[in-house]
Backbone bond lengths (Angstrom), bond angles and torsions (degrees), N, CA, C in turn:
res aa  C-N    CA-C-N  psi(-1)  N-CA   C-N-CA  omega(-1)  CA-C   N-CA-C  phi
1 X - - - 1.483 - - 1.502 108.41 -
2 X 1.403 116.67 139.58 1.460 121.81 -174.99 1.514 108.51 -77.00
3 X 1.307 115.12 148.02 1.350 122.85 -179.53 1.576 113.41 -119.52
4 X 1.287 126.30 139.05 1.473 122.51 -174.39 1.557 105.99 -116.10
5 X 1.369 111.53 144.61 1.413 121.22 170.07 1.490 112.35 -132.66
6 X 1.254 120.30 133.47 1.445 126.61 177.85 1.492 111.25 -89.25
7 X 1.309 118.82 131.48 1.409 118.67 -177.55 1.632 110.55 -89.16
8 X 1.361 113.20 125.88 1.443 117.92 174.91 1.547 115.14 -87.99
9 X 1.187 118.99 178.24 1.495 124.64 174.44 1.449 108.93 -64.45
10 X 1.365 123.83 -27.51 1.352 129.79 -174.98 1.599 110.34 -65.55
11 X 1.361 116.52 -31.31 1.457 124.40 -179.27 1.520 115.47 -106.01
12 X 1.262 117.32 -7.11 1.470 120.17 -179.18 1.565 114.78 -52.84
13 X 1.270 116.27 130.93 1.487 117.72 179.06 1.494 115.54 104.88
14 X 1.326 116.48 -19.46 1.454 123.36 179.04 1.434 113.43 -70.04
15 X 1.338 119.22 148.66 1.581 120.26 170.34 1.530 104.31 -69.83
16 X 1.319 111.51 145.12 1.428 118.88 -173.13 1.529 114.22 -63.77
17 X 1.376 112.09 -34.21 1.523 115.04 -179.59 1.502 107.36 -70.81
18 X 1.452 123.16 -36.27 1.401 119.35 175.65 1.591 108.78 -70.25
19 X 1.321 115.44 -37.29 1.535 116.22 178.16 1.494 112.28 -54.90
20 X 1.293 116.95 -50.12 1.469 126.08 -177.15 1.551 109.34 -64.44
21 X 1.399 114.55 -44.48 1.372 118.73 -177.20 1.519 115.33 -63.15
22 X 1.281 112.68 -31.41 1.589 120.63 177.13 1.571 104.74 -75.16
23 X 1.243 116.95 -48.30 1.471 120.69 -172.79 1.538 110.07 -61.98
24 X 1.328 121.66 -38.36 1.344 131.58 -168.99 1.554 115.17 -101.62
25 X 1.393 110.36 -5.63 1.518 119.41 175.54 1.582 103.79 61.44
26 X 1.373 117.42 42.64 1.490 118.79 177.81 1.553 106.46 -124.52
27 X 1.297 119.78 170.72 1.367 126.13 169.23 1.469 113.12 -86.84
28 X 1.314 118.20 158.85 1.455 117.80 179.19 1.595 110.71 -69.51
29 X 1.267 118.48 -28.30 1.409 117.33 176.09 1.527 110.26 -67.89
30 X 1.332 120.63 -30.86 1.436 118.22 175.66 1.531 113.37 -73.13
31 X 1.255 117.86 -19.53 1.402 121.69 172.51 1.524 118.68 -86.86
32 X 1.326 115.50 -1.55 1.446 120.17 -166.55 1.479 111.26 -71.30
33 X 1.387 117.63 -31.30 1.483 119.18 178.10 1.625 112.23 -72.94
34 X 1.330 112.29 -32.83 1.410 111.45 173.90 1.504 114.68 -63.82
35 X 1.276 116.07 -40.95 1.515 120.94 173.88 1.492 112.65 -62.58
36 X 1.387 119.00 -43.54 1.345 128.41 177.97 1.521 114.54 -54.40
37 X 1.401 113.12 -41.46 1.444 118.70 177.70 1.460 118.34 -93.29
38 X 1.398 112.05 21.52 1.406 125.42 177.64 1.601 108.19 44.78
39 X 1.319 116.42 61.64 1.420 121.19 173.25 1.427 111.98 -114.96
40 X 1.284 121.08 18.94 1.431 127.76 173.47 1.597 108.26 -112.72
41 X 1.250 120.68 124.07 1.464 124.81 -175.02 1.547 107.21 -128.01
42 X 1.276 113.85 144.39 1.536 120.95 171.52 1.508 105.07 -124.20
43 X 1.340 118.27 120.76 1.442 124.17 -177.71 1.476 109.31 50.67
44 X 1.308 121.59 35.60 1.485 125.61 170.78 1.481 109.41 90.05
45 X 1.373 123.71 2.66 1.373 118.45 -179.69 1.638 110.91 -120.91
46 X 1.364 118.74 135.83 1.463 120.05 -175.99 1.544 108.68 -60.67
47 X 1.312 116.63 143.94 1.479 117.81 177.29 1.612 107.36 -134.10
48 X 1.357 110.18 168.52 1.478 121.32 -176.39 1.563 106.26 -93.32
49 X 1.296 116.84 162.08 1.446 117.65 -178.13 1.558 116.06 -64.93
50 X 1.425 115.45 -18.19 1.440 119.25 174.72 1.457 116.91 -79.86
51 X 1.378 118.72 -7.87 1.460 121.75 -179.52 1.562 109.63 -59.76
52 X 1.403 112.41 134.49 1.505 116.10 -178.35 1.655 107.07 -102.51
53 X 1.276 110.15 124.73 1.572 119.27 -169.37 1.678 101.84 -72.86
54 X 1.321 106.41 150.13 1.425 118.92 178.36 1.563 113.97 -120.17
55 X 1.230 120.54 148.99 1.511 123.28 179.59 1.516 106.41 -51.03
56 X 1.284 114.83 132.03 1.589 115.84 179.99 1.424 114.95 95.14
57 X 1.390 121.28 -22.67 1.383 125.16 177.23 1.545 112.34 -48.63
58 X 1.266 115.83 141.94 1.524 116.77 169.96 1.452 110.07 -114.98
59 X 1.401 114.92 109.61 1.425 120.95 -173.58 1.451 107.41 -94.99
60 X 1.305 115.45 127.89 1.535 122.28 -179.27 1.568 104.64 -119.42
61 X 1.221 114.79 131.80 1.537 125.59 176.31 1.449 117.49 -142.84
62 X 1.398 113.57 155.04 1.458 114.57 176.37 1.588 96.84 -145.92
63 X 1.335 107.86 112.62 1.566 115.36 -173.73 1.530 109.59 -74.91
64 X 1.413 110.55 135.34 1.395 118.01 -179.32 1.512 110.17 -80.15
65 X 1.377 114.28 135.49 1.486 120.79 177.24 1.500 110.79 51.04
66 X 1.274 118.43 39.03 1.485 122.08 -178.58 1.557 114.44 -83.43
67 X 1.351 117.68 154.18 1.400 118.44 164.53 1.479 113.06 -70.58
68 X 1.357 120.83 151.52 1.428 121.27 -173.38 1.640 102.67 -93.84
69 X 1.283 112.19 138.01 1.435 116.75 -176.31 1.489 106.65 -116.41
70 X 1.273 122.69 145.95 1.447 127.71 174.20 1.560 110.88 -141.89
71 X 1.290 107.27 158.17 1.657 114.91 176.48 1.332 111.28 -105.97
72 X 1.342 117.08 93.80 1.488 121.97 -177.01 1.556 106.30 -103.15
73 X 1.265 124.58 139.14 1.447 122.37 176.63 1.485 114.65 -64.18
74 X 1.334 115.39 144.23 1.510 118.94 -176.73 1.436 108.04 -124.76
75 X 1.310 117.94 118.38 1.505 121.61 -178.06 1.471 106.91 -76.62
76 X 1.410 116.55 95.00 1.494 117.60 -175.35 1.579 98.76 -138.06
77 X 1.378 114.33 139.17 1.400 118.76 179.47 1.567 113.26 -77.73
78 X 1.176 122.60 119.01 1.489 128.84 -176.04 1.539 109.78 -100.80
79 X 1.331 115.38 136.99 1.456 122.43 174.11 1.476 111.60 -90.78
80 X 1.363 116.89 96.77 1.459 118.21 -176.18 1.539 112.09 -84.87
81 X 1.339 118.05 122.59 1.472 120.04 -170.05 1.574 105.05 -93.31
82 X 1.313 117.63 -32.91 1.412 122.27 -176.22 1.610 109.05 -153.70
83 X 1.249 118.78 144.72 1.418 119.08 178.84 1.606 111.77 -158.46
84 X 1.323 115.02 132.35 1.519 116.49 164.54 1.536 108.40 -136.47
85 X 1.322 114.72 -159.55 1.489 114.06 -178.97 1.442 112.67 -80.58
86 X 1.365 120.37 -1.76 1.473 117.35 -178.65 1.507 111.96 -110.51
87 X 1.290 119.35 -28.91 1.493 122.69 -176.17 1.565 113.41 -159.25
88 X 1.235 118.96 169.49 1.406 127.01 175.27 1.473 111.44 -139.39
89 X 1.327 115.73 157.05 1.462 121.21 172.78 1.591 104.89 -125.23
90 X 1.436 113.35 125.82 1.375 116.35 -177.55 1.564 109.44 -114.80
91 X 1.305 116.32 142.91 1.444 124.95 174.47 1.432 107.14 -86.56
92 X 1.441 117.41 93.65 1.560 119.09 -173.53 1.446 105.81 -77.75
93 X 1.393 112.37 141.04 1.396 121.12 166.32 1.426 117.47 -70.18
94 X 1.361 120.97 145.64 1.499 122.13 166.72 1.477 113.23 -55.43
95 X 1.185 125.26 131.88 1.484 126.30 174.70 1.547 109.37 105.66
96 X 1.325 116.47 -13.71 1.528 122.31 -178.91 1.446 106.16 -88.64
97 X 1.355 120.58 121.09 1.456 125.38 175.26 1.521 106.31 -77.50
98 X 1.291 115.36 144.37 1.490 114.63 -177.79 1.486 118.01 -76.15
99 X 1.299 118.03 -41.16 1.455 124.54 175.90 1.403 113.51 -140.08
100 X 1.479 115.46 159.67 1.375 117.49 177.82 1.504 118.08 -62.60
101 X 1.233 123.15 149.53 1.550 120.08 -175.57 1.583 94.84 -159.72
102 X 1.371 110.42 171.84 1.436 126.67 179.29 1.595 107.77 -63.71
103 X 1.322 117.59 118.13 1.484 116.68 -175.96 1.539 110.32 103.40
104 X 1.348 117.97 -22.27 1.393 115.37 174.83 1.531 106.35 -148.85
105 X 1.289 117.17 94.45 1.374 128.32 -169.64 1.520 120.34 -80.55
106 X 1.328 111.04 -35.91 1.397 113.37 -177.15 1.596 113.20 -134.76
107 X 1.400 117.92 -165.88 1.519 120.18 175.00 1.564 112.51 54.62
108 X 1.384 111.14 44.55 1.522 118.64 179.41 1.393 106.48 -111.43
109 X 1.357 114.73 175.36 1.419 122.38 172.30 1.568 112.51 -60.11
110 X 1.267 117.82 -39.62 1.469 119.49 176.95 1.519 111.55 -63.31
111 X 1.338 114.59 -40.19 1.467 115.15 178.39 1.593 109.90 -69.02
112 X 1.310 118.13 -32.07 1.536 119.41 176.17 1.579 109.98 -68.25
113 X 1.353 114.47 -34.96 1.365 115.64 178.67 1.607 113.48 -67.49
114 X 1.341 113.79 -34.52 1.353 125.53 179.65 1.580 108.89 -64.38
115 X 1.362 115.39 -46.37 1.422 117.79 173.51 1.472 119.87 -60.47
116 X 1.456 111.34 -25.73 1.487 119.38 178.89 1.509 109.47 -82.65
117 X 1.413 114.67 -8.00 1.450 120.67 -178.12 1.581 110.83 60.26
118 X 1.247 115.61 38.77 1.517 125.04 171.12 1.455 110.05 -71.14
119 X 1.342 121.00 132.07 1.469 123.00 168.56 1.549 105.09 -67.42
120 X 1.333 115.73 135.69 1.474 123.81 178.79 1.475 107.70 -130.75
121 X 1.361 114.01 157.73 1.396 125.14 171.05 1.514 111.74 -75.82
122 X 1.272 118.17 161.95 1.489 117.29 178.26 1.557 116.68 -64.53
123 X 1.286 110.75 -18.89 1.510 116.91 179.50 1.497 113.83 66.88
124 X 1.294 114.13 -168.09 1.527 120.41 -173.42 1.567 111.28 -87.69
125 X 1.306 115.40 -15.47 1.485 127.05 174.99 1.419 111.77 -156.08
126 X 1.409 112.25 168.49 1.535 115.34 -174.93 1.514 109.62 -65.23
127 X 1.394 122.64 -19.29 1.433 118.50 -175.29 1.586 109.00 -104.30
128 X 1.423 115.69 16.69 1.460 115.91 179.12 1.558 112.10 -133.44
129 X 1.316 112.39 42.23 1.532 113.48 -177.75 1.513 109.29 -61.70
130 X 1.358 114.27 133.59 1.477 119.90 177.46 1.431 120.05 78.84
131 X 1.440 117.87 -8.10 1.356 120.50 -173.49 1.616 109.26 -91.13
132 X 1.324 115.76 117.23 1.467 120.62 -176.75 1.552 111.25 -96.09
133 X 1.326 112.82 -34.46 1.508 118.05 173.12 1.529 107.76 -149.17
134 X 1.281 112.03 167.88 1.453 119.75 -176.27 1.536 117.23 -107.81
135 X 1.410 117.58 165.85 1.308 123.07 165.28 1.543 101.91 -137.38
136 X 1.388 113.79 145.22 1.442 118.12 -178.87 1.490 109.76 -65.70
137 X 1.369 119.28 155.38 1.406 123.85 -175.71 1.525 113.69 -51.20
138 X 1.288 121.54 -43.10 1.397 125.19 -175.28 1.561 112.86 -95.67
139 X 1.362 116.46 11.16 1.413 123.45 171.44 1.484 109.38 -96.15
140 X 1.346 119.99 124.01 1.521 122.66 177.20 1.597 107.50 -92.14
141 X 1.273 112.11 169.59 1.479 120.29 171.73 1.395 119.79 119.15
142 X 1.352 113.72 -163.04 1.471 124.25 -168.36 1.563 110.61 -76.63
143 X 1.369 114.51 132.85 1.399 123.36 175.21 1.471 113.08 -141.89
144 X 1.289 117.39 133.45 1.534 121.52 179.78 1.508 112.56 -85.44
145 X 1.313 113.42 139.08 1.482 118.66 176.65 1.611 105.52 -130.68
146 X 1.411 111.29 130.75 1.479 115.69 179.74 1.398 114.70 -96.24
147 X 1.318 118.68 142.51 1.518 123.14 -178.29 1.436 112.28 -94.92
148 X 1.364 127.86 -11.11 1.444 132.87 -177.43 1.507 109.95 -140.14
149 X 1.359 114.42 155.60 1.410 119.72 -179.10 1.568 108.98 -66.99
150 X 1.305 119.34 -34.13 1.482 125.72 -174.60 1.566 103.76 -70.52
151 X 1.293 120.55 -38.66 1.467 119.27 -179.07 1.551 110.36 -77.22
152 X 1.290 115.00 -34.51 1.515 117.79 -179.45 1.489 106.78 -67.70
153 X 1.289 121.87 -38.10 1.488 120.95 -177.16 1.490 111.72 -69.86
154 X 1.309 116.08 -34.37 1.522 127.76 179.74 1.546 107.53 -65.31
155 X 1.333 112.77 -51.82 1.471 118.97 179.03 1.530 113.92 -66.31
156 X 1.301 118.79 -39.97 1.365 123.00 172.13 1.478 116.28 -55.41
157 X 1.409 119.89 -37.78 1.430 126.58 175.34 1.552 112.32 -66.03
158 X 1.472 112.08 -41.09 1.443 111.09 174.68 1.545 118.49 -62.81
159 X 1.386 109.29 -32.29 1.470 111.13 178.94 1.615 110.91 -73.05
160 X 1.372 115.91 -37.80 1.328 123.57 -177.69 1.630 108.72 -63.86
161 X 1.312 113.43 -38.72 1.442 119.04 -171.50 1.584 109.76 -92.29
162 X 1.353 115.70 13.46 1.442 125.32 -177.91 1.545 115.31 49.40
163 X 1.394 112.75 44.11 1.401 122.00 -179.50 1.552 113.30 -99.76
164 X 1.355 117.49 0.48 1.341 122.18 -178.25 1.541 105.71 -105.38
165 X 1.380 120.20 123.96 1.372 123.94 -179.34 1.600 107.35 -85.90
166 X 1.352 114.74 125.08 1.465 115.99 -173.55 1.577 103.82 -123.96
167 X 1.327 117.92 118.64 1.402 126.69 179.53 1.502 109.58 -110.57
168 X 1.441 118.18 128.07 1.404 121.45 172.17 1.485 111.94 -121.24
169 X 1.354 113.70 165.59 1.448 119.76 175.94 1.486 110.90 -132.34
170 X 1.314 118.49 129.55 1.486 118.83 -174.85 1.500 106.86 -136.23
171 X 1.431 108.90 150.36 1.507 113.67 168.38 1.487 108.17 -105.35
172 X 1.400 119.88 121.62 1.415 122.96 -168.82 1.491 111.36 -117.59
173 X 1.195 124.29 150.71 1.485 127.02 175.73 1.570 108.70 -95.84
174 X 1.299 117.79 117.36 1.439 124.93 -179.43 1.551 110.86 136.99
175 X 1.402 114.81 -177.02 1.348 116.86 178.44 1.542 111.65 -145.80
176 X 1.361 112.75 149.62 1.430 120.11 -177.66 1.580 107.50 -121.69
177 X 1.353 118.77 152.26 1.355 125.89 175.55 1.505 114.59 -74.92
178 X 1.368 109.71 -37.72 1.412 117.38 -177.55 1.606 115.78 -77.38
179 X 1.204 116.07 154.67 1.491 119.28 179.86 1.732 105.80 -92.13
180 X 1.323 114.63 -23.73 1.485 123.71 179.34 1.415 112.26 -158.01
181 X 1.291 117.22 155.98 1.554 116.88 -178.50 1.539 106.85 179.87
182 X 1.322 110.22 -173.05 1.579 115.91 -179.28 1.537 104.18 -135.64
183 X 1.314 111.19 144.80 1.399 123.55 174.69 1.534 108.97 -109.77
184 X 1.336 118.87 125.04 1.443 121.49 178.51 1.421 110.46 -131.92
185 X 1.292 124.56 121.10 1.393 132.15 173.18 1.567 109.43 -141.96
186 X 1.278 111.90 -177.52 1.469 121.37 170.09 1.547 108.48 -115.27
187 X 1.278 124.55 131.22 1.401 127.55 -175.28 1.568 110.97 -109.83
188 X 1.233 111.61 137.51 1.445 121.75 176.86 1.528 108.99 -145.53
189 X 1.351 119.23 164.07 1.381 122.68 171.85 1.464 118.53 -53.92
190 X 1.300 118.86 134.69 1.528 118.40 179.71 1.479 112.32 -71.35
191 X 1.322 114.08 136.61 1.547 118.27 178.49 1.591 111.56 -67.51
192 X 1.287 118.17 -21.11 1.477 124.31 -174.65 1.472 110.31 -96.26
193 X 1.264 119.14 -35.11 1.471 119.52 -177.07 1.531 108.95 -145.40
194 X 1.384 120.17 110.08 1.438 128.75 -172.27 1.494 110.58 -60.57
195 X 1.308 116.46 -25.76 1.514 119.74 -177.96 1.542 110.37 -71.34
196 X 1.321 118.68 -22.15 1.377 122.33 -168.80 1.694 109.98 -102.30
197 X 1.199 112.68 151.23 1.525 116.40 168.72 1.550 110.88 -102.13
198 X 1.332 116.34 144.21 1.349 126.05 -169.24 1.580 111.06 -113.05
199 X 1.270 122.67 129.56 1.362 131.59 177.89 1.610 111.43 -77.27
200 X 1.410 114.96 124.48 1.403 114.68 175.70 1.567 105.45 -135.91
201 X 1.300 112.71 173.51 1.477 122.74 -179.73 1.528 114.49 -86.07
202 X 1.311 118.97 -19.00 1.436 120.51 -174.71 1.621 112.08 -163.19
203 X 1.309 118.70 8.17 1.407 117.94 179.31 1.540 110.71 -116.56
204 X 1.283 117.63 130.31 1.438 120.96 176.12 1.552 111.22 107.19
205 X 1.314 117.77 -148.49 1.523 120.23 -170.03 1.612 102.15 -106.30
206 X 1.288 113.03 138.58 1.484 118.71 174.87 1.521 107.31 -64.33
207 X 1.364 110.86 137.73 1.524 121.16 180.00 1.502 106.18 -139.26
208 X 1.431 112.11 128.44 1.442 119.04 179.44 1.492 111.49 -131.80
209 X 1.314 115.97 125.23 1.410 123.95 -177.31 1.580 108.31 -123.76
210 X 1.262 117.92 140.07 1.501 123.42 178.99 1.477 105.81 -113.57
211 X 1.312 122.33 135.26 1.450 126.19 -176.40 1.586 111.32 -130.73
212 X 1.337 113.04 153.43 1.413 117.32 -177.93 1.553 102.93 -146.54
213 X 1.345 116.36 134.87 1.520 120.33 179.47 1.469 106.75 -83.59
214 X 1.340 114.55 122.43 1.485 118.64 173.03 1.523 114.07 -93.71
215 X 1.381 116.65 -37.36 1.450 119.59 -178.86 1.534 107.91 -147.16
216 X 1.362 117.99 139.98 1.451 116.09 176.26 1.594 103.60 -116.23
217 X 1.306 111.69 144.25 1.520 123.25 -178.60 1.540 100.56 -125.05
218 X 1.330 112.96 179.11 1.453 124.21 -173.55 1.624 110.05 -66.81
219 X 1.257 114.83 -42.04 1.460 123.50 177.58 1.448 123.04 -114.72
220 X 1.458 110.65 -14.11 1.509 121.13 -170.86 1.543 109.52 -130.99
221 X 1.256 114.71 174.34 1.433 123.82 170.35 1.561 109.24 -144.67
222 X 1.397 112.13 149.33 1.420 117.92 166.92 1.462 113.25 -98.81
223 X 1.345 115.08 119.41 1.605 115.81 -172.19 1.515 111.42 -115.49
224 X 1.270 115.97 149.26 1.524 125.19 174.24 1.512 99.51 -107.21
225 X 1.400 111.87 131.46 1.491 122.76 -174.49 1.516 110.84 -128.19
226 X 1.281 114.27 132.37 1.505 115.55 177.19 1.508 108.03 -126.59
227 X 1.288 112.94 134.00 1.491 119.64 -176.40 1.516 110.96 -92.16
228 X 1.370 113.25 125.81 1.447 116.01 172.73 1.583 109.21 -91.12
229 X 1.331 113.39 -31.81 1.503 116.75 175.07 1.522 99.73 -123.45
230 X 1.387 112.94 169.76 1.403 118.87 -177.79 1.430 116.52 -127.36
231 X 1.372 120.18 64.80 1.476 122.27 -175.07 1.581 110.70 -88.28
232 X 1.391 111.66 159.88 1.460 116.00 178.37 1.560 108.81 -58.47
233 X 1.417 109.86 130.68 1.401 119.74 173.71 1.499 111.38 62.81
234 X 1.255 120.71 23.60 1.502 125.66 -169.30 1.514 113.24 -54.65
235 X 1.346 112.30 -55.56 1.461 120.42 -177.37 1.572 111.82 -63.76
236 X 1.336 113.67 -47.69 1.414 118.15 177.58 1.507 116.95 -56.86
237 X 1.409 111.90 -43.52 1.488 116.95 -178.86 1.518 112.00 -73.53
238 X 1.254 115.80 -31.48 1.538 123.47 179.04 1.550 110.12 -71.06
239 X 1.245 117.02 -45.19 1.556 120.68 177.23 1.519 108.34 -66.11
240 X 1.244 121.79 -39.00 1.541 121.55 172.13 1.538 106.86 -61.26
241 X 1.237 119.37 -40.34 1.494 122.51 -178.27 1.511 112.31 -55.59
242 X 1.333 115.71 -42.12 1.412 121.11 -176.21 1.654 112.55 -101.37
243 X 1.362 107.50 24.53 1.582 112.12 172.53 1.506 111.52 63.84
244 X 1.308 122.15 30.17 1.411 121.57 -177.41 1.616 105.14 -136.77
245 X 1.221 112.17 59.64 1.524 114.42 -178.29 1.556 116.26 -63.99
246 X 1.292 116.42 148.41 1.428 119.60 -177.87 1.479 109.64 -66.56
247 X 1.438 115.21 136.27 1.416 119.30 175.93 1.498 111.06 -63.09
248 X 1.329 115.56 131.96 1.430 124.10 178.48 1.468 112.76 89.99
249 X 1.302 124.61 -3.10 1.453 126.42 -175.37 1.531 109.75 -75.64
250 X 1.293 118.83 116.28 1.451 121.91 -172.93 1.525 115.13 -79.19
251 X 1.375 111.32 -18.51 1.580 117.16 -170.61 1.463 112.20 -101.10
252 X 1.434 113.78 -40.17 1.475 116.95 -175.12 1.507 112.98 -105.44
253 X 1.261 117.75 138.06 1.507 124.67 -179.65 1.478 114.18 71.58
254 X 1.307 113.18 170.65 1.431 119.07 -179.15 1.541 113.44 -128.35
255 X 1.328 116.89 155.22 1.449 122.76 -173.79 1.446 114.35 48.19
256 X 1.386 116.17 48.88 1.443 120.74 -179.48 1.482 114.53 -121.72
257 X 1.461 114.01 20.86 1.465 116.42 -174.68 1.475 104.52 -128.75
258 X 1.428 115.35 60.77 1.407 121.52 -177.29 1.411 113.00 -98.07
259 X 1.392 121.99 -23.97 1.358 127.26 -178.13 1.595 113.17 -111.30
260 X 1.231 119.40 -36.21 1.402 123.57 -174.63 1.543 111.39 -132.54
261 X 1.321 114.28 119.64 1.516 116.02 -173.79 1.617 111.18 -113.99
262 X 1.352 116.74 1.49 1.415 116.04 -176.66 1.552 112.97 -89.40
263 X 1.303 117.94 -5.42 1.472 122.13 -178.66 1.546 111.04 161.74
264 X 1.276 113.45 178.44 1.519 117.79 178.41 1.425 113.46 -80.44
265 X 1.312 117.84 144.47 1.460 125.16 -179.99 1.566 110.66 -91.02
266 X 1.365 114.95 64.69 1.449 122.70 179.88 1.500 108.24 -129.77
267 X 1.397 114.55 126.81 1.404 118.43 -169.26 1.587 109.70 -131.66
268 X 1.270 116.73 123.86 1.517 117.43 176.81 1.595 106.22 -76.64
269 X 1.283 113.82 100.86 1.428 119.58 -165.74 1.578 112.68 -81.80
270 X 1.378 117.02 -34.18 1.458 116.29 177.37 1.449 108.71 -160.61
271 X 1.400 113.57 157.32 1.416 123.05 175.63 1.532 104.98 -131.10
272 X 1.382 112.01 135.93 1.446 120.08 169.98 1.512 108.71 -119.52
273 X 1.249 121.05 131.63 1.478 127.60 -178.10 1.602 110.57 -161.80
274 X 1.332 111.25 162.05 1.414 125.05 -178.53 1.567 109.79 -82.44
275 X 1.323 120.13 116.23 1.430 117.81 175.84 1.612 113.35 -55.13
276 X 1.235 122.94 122.47 1.493 120.69 -173.52 1.476 110.93 -68.12
277 X 1.326 125.29 -16.19 1.424 118.61 -177.46 1.557 106.96 -105.64
278 X 1.421 117.71 -47.96 1.474 118.48 -176.75 1.551 113.45 -88.49
279 X 1.265 115.50 -5.82 1.507 120.10 -179.40 1.659 112.36 60.72
280 X 1.289 112.10 15.33 1.546 116.99 177.01 1.471 108.87 -81.45
281 X 1.275 121.67 137.44 1.502 125.02 173.63 1.535 106.61 -77.49
282 X 1.268 114.10 122.72 1.469 122.64 176.45 1.480 114.20 -110.24
283 X 1.336 114.50 135.74 1.536 118.04 171.10 1.560 106.01 -116.27
284 X 1.247 118.38 122.67 1.475 121.02 178.14 1.514 107.47 -119.98
285 X 1.371 113.76 127.11 1.447 118.46 -173.25 1.495 108.54 -118.97
286 X 1.266 116.02 133.96 1.493 128.77 178.77 1.515 110.13 -103.28
287 X 1.378 118.95 107.69 1.439 123.35 -179.37 1.582 113.48 -54.27
288 X 1.336 113.31 144.92 1.475 115.75 -179.49 1.550 112.15 -59.29
289 X 1.246 120.26 135.83 1.492 119.45 172.94 1.486 115.19 -56.10
290 X 1.270 117.77 156.98 1.460 121.60 -174.95 1.472 112.22 -68.45
291 X 1.315 120.74 -26.66 1.481 122.97 -179.81 1.560 108.44 -74.20
292 X 1.401 121.99 -24.07 1.494 119.57 168.19 1.493 108.42 -55.79
293 X 1.293 115.72 -51.51 1.378 120.95 -171.88 1.578 113.67 -65.30
294 X 1.238 112.40 -32.85 1.534 121.41 177.11 1.614 106.09 -67.23
295 X 1.275 118.07 -45.32 1.436 118.03 178.08 1.480 111.25 -66.23
296 X 1.337 122.80 -43.31 1.431 120.40 -177.28 1.555 108.37 -67.10
297 X 1.342 120.42 -34.34 1.431 119.17 177.16 1.579 106.96 -62.11
298 X 1.249 120.49 -43.38 1.522 123.70 174.84 1.375 109.09 -55.17
299 X 1.308 120.96 -47.95 1.483 123.52 -173.36 1.593 108.78 -66.39
300 X 1.299 111.93 -33.10 1.640 112.94 177.10 1.429 112.44 -66.02
301 X 1.302 120.37 -27.58 1.381 118.43 178.57 1.560 116.14 -71.02
302 X 1.372 112.90 -24.66 1.452 119.30 177.32 1.550 114.49 -85.10
303 X 1.401 116.06 -4.26 1.479 119.11 -169.52 1.500 103.98 -72.30
């Protein structure tokens, strides 16, 4: 069955293969057969992967040999940090996938919101209702969910215009001479591993992360991190770049899983944004998970 997506101003100018890959959490190579069989249309006409989408375009596609996705309610206890009639902020657990995608069909945050019978915006695709921004599966912490299309669009513009302040906390393996600083690179897909992002000096999308050392241990540090831009895997790739990979991260860095093997110790600690309806500035904070404290206590013993 064909599926339709309306292009908003937030996605205008993107190549259509990149646009669909992002919306469907797939790689461009996974979509290649769909384009080859002319199963991707814009405003009723078939297009090539290089076509750049425009605001208002109606993209219709039918994936070739795709897995079937469904939105089934998932009875999962959610930690709600803030909620009103327009939006909510969830403290997402590490290990919980944000939305259904190929390879992970159910038991996501979206499915849990459905079980809670929360009103949700249409989202950017049928499988992302309410989802304004993402957190990686193994990243815990604060994530905003929109309940209406109007609120979704307004929040999306704040993210696009870098008006949302996003603070993270991470336990990393390594040491820095500075107490605070900035990491600035360009990020693009790695040539060696499509799952990873690669830091370059001039190729890809500009990525800027600000860091501050909160605590120093013998082999590790506790860092506060603030995103100036919000690229895929930005913090993880940037910390690998400065040889301070996140403890427990299975994808970035080497020899960094000495203390915590259940996932990466990266937590979305707080979000500051303007409420789209009341215009009030809101700061919502997600407390550090208990296992962060357990690891820091372990590190203190080695000091």
